[in-house]
N, C-alpha and C positions, 0 to 999 in steps of 0.2 A: 569532320574531325581531321579527314587528311586535306592539309594546307599545301601542300607540295603544287606549282603551276610549272610544265613542262620546260620551260623559257625566261629568262630573263625581256625580252622582248612581250610577250602574252604576260611577263606580273604589271609592266608600266603601261599596255596597251590603253588603260583610261586616264589617264593621266592627262588632264588638260593643257592649251596655252594659260597661264594664270596662274597656276596653281600654287601652292606653298608646301615649301617642301621644309620637314626637320630630318637632317643628313647625320648619319655618326660619324666617327670617327676622329683621329685628334692628332695632329700632323698628317703623317699617311700611313698611321697606324688603323689596322681597321676601320680603312676608307669605305663603301661599299663603290666596287672602282665601274661591276660589271653593270649593276642598273646603271649608272652614271648612264654609262656610257650608251645602254639601250637607249636611255632619256634623247639623247644627243642623236642618236640618229633614225628617232622618233619626230626628230624636229622640231622639240616641241619647245615654249618661250614664253616669255614674262616671267618669270618662276619667280617668288620668294621665297628665301631660300635660310634656313636657319640652321646653323652649325659654326661649331665652334672656330673651327678656318675653310678658307675659300679654296684649297686644293695650293698643287705646289710642280713643279716637275712635269708640267702636261698630262699633269695626272687628278684622279679624282673631280672635283669643282671644276677644277682652273677648264676643263672639256669645253663647259656649258658656259664660265665667262668669259673663255677665248672667241667663242662661238655667238658672242652680245645674248645669250638664251636667258640669261638672270638679269630682273629688272632692278629685285632690294633682295640685300645681304644685312641678316641680325646674327651677328656674331660678335669673337672677343681676341681675336687672332688675324693681323691682317700679315704681318711676317715680311715674309723676302718674296711677295706674290705682284712683279714689278707692274704687272697687268691690271691685276686690283686697283693698287693706287692710281695707274692712271686712269680708269673707269673713274674713278672714286673722282678727280682732282678734275676728269673735262668735265662734271656733270652728266654720265651716263650711268650712272649706278648712283643708286640710295643702300647708306650704309650708318647703321645703328648697331654702334658697337657699345657692348656689353662687358661691365668687367666679369672676368671669368665664370667666379662663385656662383654671381648672381643668375648668368644665362643657363647654365646647371641648375638651378633650385628655381626656377622659371617654368625648363621644359620638363623639370620633375613635377611639379605643380600641379603645369595644366594637366597633364597626365595623372595624375590624383585627384582629378577635379575639384584642384583647388582653386577660386578666382584671383587671388591676391594675395601678398604676403608685406610686412615688411621687414628692411633688414638694415644693420647701417654703415652698407657700404655705398662710396658714394655722396654720403652727404658732407652738404660744405663745400659741394663739388657741382660742375656745368651736367652732373648724371644729373641730382636733383632736381636745381636752380636751373636747368635748360639750358640752350644756346650750343650745345654740339652740335658741330655741318651733317646733318644728314644726307645735305645733298646742294653739291656746287653748281653756280651757273658758268660755270667751265673759263672763266676771265678772273679766279680769286674772289668773286663773290660767293658770297650763300646763300642759295635760293631755297632754304627750307634745314630750320631749325629744329633741333629737341625740343617740346615742353615742358615747361618746370610738373613737377611729382609731387606729390601731394606728400608732405613731414610730419610727425607727430613724435611725441613724447613721451618712452615708458619708463618708470625709473630709474628718472634721469637722464635718457641718452635718448640724440635724437636718433629717428629711421625714417628710411622712406619707401614710400609703397611703391612694389614693382607689382608687376599683371603676370599671371600665370601663360604659357605660350600654347596655346592650341595648333595647329595645321593637317590642312587638310591631306597628305598622305607625311609617310617617316622612311627612309632608304636606311636602313642596317646593316653591319657584316657583323656575324659571329662566327668565331671557331667550331664550334658543333651546334648542330640541332634537330628535334626529329618533326614527325610528321606533324605532330600536334603544334611548334613553335614554339617547344619551350628551347632554349637556347644560351649560350655557354658566351663567355667574351675572353680570349687571350691578353693579359694583361693592363697595358695600355689603355687596348683599345675598350675596354670596360669605360674609362670613362666617362664618356656621352654617349657613347650608341645604346645603352637600356633607356636614360633618360630621353632619346630622338624617339624611340619607338617604342614609348611613355606617352609621346604628348601627339602619336597621329593617327585620326583617326580611321585612315586605312595602312597600317606597315607594314611591308613587305622587307624582308630579309633573306639575303644571302646566306650561306653556308659554306662556307671548306669541307666538313664531312660532315654529311646525311645519315642521320641513324633512326633504328625502328622507337617509334615509344615504347619508354622505360628502357633505353639503355644506356638514360639519364639518370647517375640517381637526383632525386628532388632536391637532395641538400645541395645539391653542385650546381641545380637551377641559379643564374643569372638574372634572368627574363621568365617568366613563364608564360604560356602560348597567347592567356587572352589577351596579350596586349599586342600579339602578332596574328596577321588575315593572310598574309602569304610567305609563302618559304622558296625559293629557287635555290638545289646544288649544283654547283662550281663543278667545275671539270678540273680534273689533276695539275691540268696547265693553270689555269686561272685562279684555281686555291694556292698554290706559290709565287704570282704574279707577284711582289712584295718592292716595293724599292723602298731606298736608300737617299734620305734628304742628304742629308752630309757624313761623306765617309770620313772619315779618319783613321790613320794608319800612323801607327807608333813605328818607330826605325828599332830593329836589334840592336840591344846591347851592343860595346865593342866584346870581341873576345879577352874573357878574363878581367871582364872590370865586373865589378861587388854590385851586387842589384840588391835595394831596398826593397 
């Protein structure tokens, strides 16, 4: 029952070239940076990644992306990641863009053993009809486009069929975790981490605070340990290393000025 592994490198030692990974995180929140960097150090490549976004500010999945280790991305947000856009448009990277809620449900469904489901999101668009560029040819043309999906009507409303997602591995980050793999996530890091963890056949969690079994109230557990196979305890320095993508600072009000 003790799932703690001595190091991040040991935890990802069996991840092979060409593996599929579900990776948690929402923006820069809850990103398993330590496990990602351990993969980078191993030199693993040809990866198929499923994640909300693909890193930013040279952190998270951007580390693997910049090194040319990612072959395919299934996600919902590119954001300001210029290297992601460059590789995609140059035909170096295959990209499947999915509505954010649909991506979340595809991960959850895969983890729950549900092979497919119907959703109204995407009906009447290229999401359902096909033709979204998955890979460009590097000259502005489309080398590979998304196929059409099944659409059915239920109670007068059209729905598109979406497949559940299962991956070889999942990498997630939690605020707290015990030795049995029960995890607690902090605020927006809970958006995709539990879903990614469910989708992985082998799920590896890096935890900011490792506690003994029983220290986490069962009612406070966000993800039960049955979905987690390996746990890596972060050092205080690793746990405190949290980046901010856009720091905004408001000027202080002028002396004597009324505040709203």
